[in-house]
N, C-alpha and C positions, 0 to 999 in steps of 0.2 A: 504493500500500500504506500510505502514511502516513495518508491519509484514513481508510482502513478501521481502522487502529490507533487513531486518535483517536475514531472512532465507538464502538469496543469499549470504550475507556477511559472514555468518557462514560457508557455504559449499565451499566458494571460494578457501580456501587453498588446498582443495583436487584436484582442477583443475589447480593449478599453477605449476611452474616448478618441485618442489620436491614432488608434490602430486601424489597419485595413479592413478588419472584420468587426468593427465596432457595432454595426447594425445587428450582429448575431450574438451580442453580449448576453441577452437573456437566456439563450440556449446554453451558452458556456456556463453561466452562473447556475442554471438548473442542474447541469451535470455535476458541477463541482460540489454544490450543497447536498446533492443526493448521495455522493460518495463520502463526504467529510462534513463534520459539524461546522456550520458557518461561523466566521470570526467577527460577525457584527450582530448587534442587538437592536431591538425595537426602540425607536426614539419617541414613540407615542405612549403617554402615560396610561391610556386606557387599555393598552395591550400588555403592560408589564405585570405579569403574574408570578412567574417563577422561572427556573432555568430550562424548562422543557420547551422546545421549539415546535413549530407546526409539523415539521417532518417527523419528529419522534412520535408525536401524537398520532399521525396518520399510520406510522409503522405499527403502533400498538393495535390500531383498529384492524389492520391487515392480519396481524397475528391472531386476533380474535375471530376473524373470518375463516381462518384455516380449517378448523374442525368442520364447518359447513361445506367448505370447498372439497375437502377430501371425502367426506361422507357422500356429498352430491355426486362425485365422480363414481364412487362405488355403486350408489343406488341407480345411476344411469345405466350401468352395465347390468345390474341385477334385474331391473325392471324389463330391460330388453330381453334378457335370457329367460325371464319368467314368462313373458308373453310368447316367446318361441315354444316354451314348454306347454303353455295352455293351448296353443294352436296345434300341438302334437308334432311339431317339427324337431324338437330336441327334448332332452330331459334336463331339468335344472341341476341334477346331480353331476352332469357332464362338465360343469363349470365350478371352479374354486374361487376363493376370495380375490386372488390376483387377476383372474380372467375378467371378473366384474369390474375391478378397479381400473385396469389398463384399457379396457374397452371404453369406459367412461372418460378416462384421461384423454385419449386420442379424439374423442368426440367433443369434449369440452374445451380443450386448449385453443382450437381455432377461434372460439368465441372470445376468450380472454385476449388473445393476440390482436384480433380486430378491434376490440374495445380500447385497448391501450394505444395501439398504433394510430388509430383514427382520432381518439380523444386527445392524446398528447400532441398530435400534429396540429390540431385546431388550437390548443392552448399555446403552443409555441408560436403559431402564426399571429395570434392576438398579442402575445408578449412582445414579439419583434416589432409589430406594427405600432403598438402603444408605448414601446420602449420602457416596459416595466419587467420585474422579475417574474419567472414562471412559478406559480404557486403549487404547493404539494397536494392540494385538495383532491386532484384527480387520481392520486394513488389509490384512494379508497373508492371513489366513484367508478373508476375503471374496473374494479373487482365486483362491486355491488351490481352493476348493470347486467353482466352475463349470469350472475347468480340468481337473478330474478326472472330470467328468460327460460322458455321451453328449450329443450336440448336441440330440437330440429329447426329453430328459427333461422331463416336464411341470413347469411352473413351480410348481404347488402342491406337488408332491413335493419340489422343490428347496427351497421355503420351509420345509416340515416338517423336512427334514434339517438346514437351517441352525438352526432353533429348537432341535432336539435337540442339535446340536453345541455351541451356545452355552450352553444351560441345563445339560444333563447332562454334556457334555464339558469345561466350563470353570467356569461360575458356581457350581455346587454345591461345587466345590473351593475357591472363594474368588476366582475371576477370573484374569486374565492373570498368569502367573508361578507359579500354584499348581496348575494342572491336571496330571494325570499322563498324560493321553492327548492325542495331537495332535488338535486340534478338526476340522481339515479331513478327516482320515482317519476321525474319528468320524462325520462327516456322510455320508461315502461308505459306511461300514459300515452305518449306519442304513438308507439307501435301498436298499442291496444286499439286506439281510436282510428288510426290510419289503416291498419291491416288486422282487423278483428279476427279473421279466420285463422291467423297464425298465433293468436294468443288465447283462443277459447275453443271449446269443443272437446271431443274425446280422442282426437287423433294427433295431438301436438305434444303431449306430455311424455310419451314414450317413444324412443327412437324407432322410426320406420313403422309406427303403428298403422299408418294409412296404407302400407304395402303388404301387410300380413292379414290374410282372410280370417275372419272370426275373432279378431283381437280388438279390444277397446281399452284405450289408455286413459279412461276418464278419471278425473280427480274425485276426491271425497266430496268436495263442494259441488262439483258438477252433478254427482249422483244425488246429493241432497236437494239440489235445485229442481230435480225431476220428481221429487217426492212431496210436492205441495198440492193440496186438494186431491188426494189420492183415494182410490177405492181399496180399503184394507183387505178385501177378499180376493183381489186380483193376484193371480199366481206370480206374474212378472213383478208386481210391486212387492210381494212377500219376499221374493228372491233378492230384490234390491235392498230391502230393509235388513235382511239377514247379513248383508255385507258389513253392517255396523255393529253386529253382535260381538260377543267376547272372542269368538273364533273366526270372525269374518275378515275380509281383506282390508276393510277400513276400520277395524276395531281400535279401541283406545290404545292398546299395547302397540299395535303396528304403527299407529299415528305418532305415538310417543317416540318410538325407535326411529321412524322416518321411512320405513320400507313400503311406501305408497307412492303413486305417481304424483308429480307436481313440478314446479320450477326447480332448477338444479339445486339451489342452496337452501330451500325453504321447508323441507319436509321433516328434518330430524329435530325434535325438541331437545334431545340430549346435546347435540352439537351446538345448537343455539344457546342453550344454558351455559355451556362451557365458555362460549364467546362472551356471554353476559357477565360471567364471573370475572373474566379477564378485564373487561371494561370497567367494572365496578371496583375491582381491587386496585387498579391503576388510577382510578379517579377520572378516567376519560368519559365514561358513560354516566348519565344522570339517573340515580336511583329513584328520584322523585317521579321522573317521567315514566320509567319502566313500571314501577309499582302502581302508580295511578292509572296507567293505561290498562294494566292487567285487571285491576279492580273495576274499572269502567266496563271493560268487555265482559267480565264475569257477572257484574250486576245486570247488564242488559240481557245476557243469556238467561239468567235466573228469572228475570221479568217475563221473558218469552215462555219459559217453562211454566209459569203460573197461569198464563192466558192461552197456552197452546191448545188448539183443537186436536182431536185424535187423528185427524187426517193430514196433519202437517208435521212430518218428522223433523224438518229443518228447525222449527220453533221448539219442539219438545226434546231435541237432542241434549244430552247431559252437558252442562255448561263447561266443565273441564274439557270434555271431548270437543266441544265447539271451538275452544281456543287452541287446541292442539292440531287442528287441520287448517289448511290454507296457509297464508303468509302472515297470520296475526302476530305470532311471537317473533318472527324474523323482522317484521316491520317495527314491532315494539322495541327490540334491542338495537337494531342497526339503522333504522330510518327515522323513527320519531325522535330519537335522541340526537339527531344532527345538531351540533351546537350553534350553527348559523341560522337555520330555518325554524328552529324550535323556540319556545318562549325562553326568556332570559332570567326573569325574576323567579325566586323560589316558589312563591305562591302561584305565580303564572304557570310554572312547570307542572304543578299538580292539576290545575284546571285544564291546561292544554292536554296533558296525558290522559286524564279521565275522559274528556270529550273525544279524543282519538279512539279510545276503546269502545265507548258507547256507539259512536257513529260507524265504526268498523262492523260491528255485529248487526246494527240496525240496517245498514245498506245491504249487507250480504243476505239477510233474511227477507227483506221486503222487495228485493229486486232479483228474482230468480234468473233473469236474463244476464245478470252480472253478479254471480255469487260471491266474488271476492271483493269486499268493500274496503280493505285496508288501504290500498293505494289512494282511492278517492278521499277517504277520511283524513289521512295524514296530509295530503296536498291541500285540502280545504282548511285544515287547522294550521298549516304553514302560513296561509294567507291571514288567518285570524290571530296568529301569535302576537304580532305587534300591537293589535288592539287589546288583547288580554293584558299584555305588559303595561300598556298605557293606563288602563283602569286600575290595575294593581298599584302602580306608582301613585296615581291620583288619590286612591284610597289611603295610602300611607301618608301622603302629604296632608290630607284633611285630618287624619288622626293625630298627626304631630301638631298641627296648628291648633286643634281643639285642646290638646294637652297643654300647649303653651299658654292658651287663654286661661285655663284652669289654674296653672301655676302662678299667673299674674294676679 
């Protein structure tokens, strides 16, 4: 590393003000600060907290995402091989752990490469054009975007969603730290509304499900969405309901482990909780947001349990089971806690998180055509976060003024 540091130090004058490559200084600076701790500090008082810089914070989030990443790779291969077995083409016993993992690895890595190459290219272009440093925020966004996508999403669609997220979701607001929407969720929202057939249905969540006869890669939420206003005596309905029993494909235990179809990184509760523990232990993630969102979602699910008709399994599903399927927990840990787009005040974080949880369950249950409400709920609350903080601050000011008058 010392050799690399000496090389960078030697070529640095070419990228500084009087150098021939001065226009590319942001690119040089990004590469240097990625490899080594920067030797400069923030000059703005509002940003001086401690010795941890933005790069180190982003690296911690990447580490927290690794359990979801590795499990997602394994589950991609497992779901594909399981569908081959269900179609009678192979036996699941023909494959071992590493067969599942490496199959998923080779299918998922192109998504990661496209996400980082396209996203960082756009970031570098804006940095060079605006003559500012390249921010490290995309280190996390570049990993989150492919983790929230189906495994078979076309690479060109992924590239378009990345460009939209970086340009419209972040750069138009001034770059990292200025955006009002979570960029990764912005990418998912773009591809969902622009190309809905690639983000919904029962053929996009398992690799090549549309090419294997008799195979359905439907998610648990997709299945639940079809079990609204049902005839409990219908044999097809009874078969679908049995999938959520203790030994069914979408059982609570399978949902907790994550061996169900879904977006690459969102299925395993265990992997997500390991990531949450890392974020909370290091102080990077907000416990207030995570806890309040979980309580909000659980409360809404319990309310639905109380008023659920016998013909609506979506509303009557066990609340814990409700939160273990879909992207609720992944959104709670890695999306809602985004320090830029979330609420900033302590009381505001509690309100923000609680409403994220309530709206997530509310949207997924009341809109069967769009059973996953977490994305919309968090994006909506991103927009509302400044308003929540405004009223929290105003309330604190009024309380202090009232206390001052009493003291006088």
